[in-house]
N, C-alpha and C positions, 0 to 999 in steps of 0.2 A: 504494499499499500504506500509505503514511504517512497519507493522508486517512483510509482506512478505520479504521486504528487510533485516530486522533483522534476519529472519530465514535463508535466503539465505546467508548472511554474516557469520552466525555461522556455516552453513554447509560448506562453502568454508573454514572457518578458521579450522574446524575440518579435512576436507580432506587435507588441507595443513599440519597440524600437523602430520596426519597419514603418509603422504608422506615423510616429513623430518625425522620422527622417523624411518620409514622403511629404508630410505637411509642410516641413521646414523648406524642403526643395520647391514645393509648388508655391509657397508665399515668397520665397526668394525670386523665383521666376516671374511671378506677377509683379513684384515690386520693381523689377528691372525692365518689364514690358513698356513699349512706347506709349500705350494707352494710359498706363498708371502714372507714368512720368509727365506726360502732357496734362493729365487731370490734376496732378499735384501742383504743377506750375500754374494752371488756371485758377485753382483754388487760393494759392498763395498771392496771385495778382488781385483776385477778387477780395481777399481779406485786406489788402492794402488799399484797394480803391473804395470799399464800403465806407469807411469812415470819412473819406474825402468827399463822398457824394452826398452826405447827409445834408438835409436842408438846414439852413441857418449858417451862422458864421463858424467855420472850422478853420482854425490857425494852421499854417503850414500845409495847405493842400498841394503845393508844389512838390513837397517831399514824396507824396504818393505817386505823382507822375513820374518823378525821377526813379523811384523804386520799380515802377512798372516798365519804364524804358530800359533799365538795367537788366531786368528779367527777360524782356524781349530781345535785347542785345546779346545775352548769352544763349538764348535759344537759337538765334540766327547763326551765331558763330559755331555752335554744336552742329547744325545742319550743314554749314558750309564745310567744316572739317570732315564730317561723314562722307559728303559728296566728293571731296577731294581725295580721301582715302579710297573711296570706290573707284575713282578714276585713276588711281595709282600715282597721283601727283606727289612730288617731294614737298614735305611740309616742315622739314628742319627740326627745330626745337619746339614747335607749337604743340605737339601733344604732351610734352613734358611740362610746358607752362600752363596749359589749359586747367588742371586741377587747382593750382594755387590761384589763378585768376578767378576761377568760380567760387573758391572759398572767400576770396576778398570780396567779391560781389554779393555773397550771402551776408557777410558781415555788414557791408554798407547798407543793403536792404533792410537788415534787421534794425540798424540804427535809424534808418529813415522811417521805418514803421513805428518806431518809438517816438519820433519826432512829430508824427501826424496827430494833430489835436492838442499838442501842447503849445504853450505861449513862448517856449524858448526859441530864440533865433538860432537856426542852425547854419550859419553862413560858412563855417569851416567844413561841416559835413556836406553841404551842398556843393562847395568847390571840390571836395574829395570825390563825389559822385559824378560831377561833370568830367573830372579828369579820367575817371574809371570808364565813363561812356566814350570819351575820345579814344582811350586805349582799345576798347572793344570795337569801335568803328575802323581804327587803323588795321587791327589784327583781321577783322572780318574781310576788309578790303584785300589784304595781303593774301589771305587763304583763297579768296575768290580769283585773284590774278594767278596764283599758283595752280589752281584747278583748271583754268582756261589755257594753260600752256599745253600743247600737244605732247603726250608721252610717246616715247620710242616703241613702236610695235615690235616685240621680239620675233614673232612668227613672220612679218613682213621682212625684217632684217635677215632672217634665216633663209627665207625664200629667195631673196635678192642675192645673198651669198652663193646659194646652190645653182642659181641661174648663171652667176658669173663664173663659177667653176666649171660648169657645163660647157659654156662659151669658150673658155680657155682650153678645155680638153678637146672640143670639137676642132678648134683652130690648130692645136697642136697635132692632131690626127690627120687633118687635111694637109697641113704643111709637110708632114712626114710622108704621106701617101704621094703627094706631088713631087717631093724631091726623089722618091723611089722611082717613079715614072720617068722623071728627067734623067736620071742616071742611067736607067735601062735603055731609054731611047738614045742617049749619047753614046753608049757603049755599042749599040746595035749599028749606029752609023759609023763608028770607028772600026767596027768589024771585030771586036774582041770576042773569042770564043767563050761559050759557058755562061754567058751573062744572062740568057733568056731562060735558063734552067730555073724551075721554081725553087 
């Protein structure tokens, strides 16, 4: 009876482990999905815009607009980087810089979110946000330019190389064939014996 209970407990533990692992993998996959990420960004933008859109006088409405512009700038930059990677464009250090830039953008957006509705003047934070927006715009333009540069097609280069090699071989064979025929004709005219033997 003790052996049966041990086996049953081990089976239950294994089933529980598989269920927990499956649920964890499913949640992880859902959190990484494009739909989830887009929804999270839209909700974050909505949470920033809601206080600024309230009727009445709300101080620092411009902070909400800056936060939304930063969010949109990061989203556009991610899309451009993904398109450039798909096109095989050279991106240099952009993929390494992107996580740090996004974390800086999240910090600025959080600070701007706290500034909405408060009477505190956030001139320094506003300047930091504008500087971050300029950096995003420059980087997005650079990535877009890198994506528009045509990449070398390896298969086309290989085909051209093979065509050139084939042409060289054909030319060499033709030249050799013609030189053999010319030598044979010249020897026949001079009357040298044994030249026409194959």
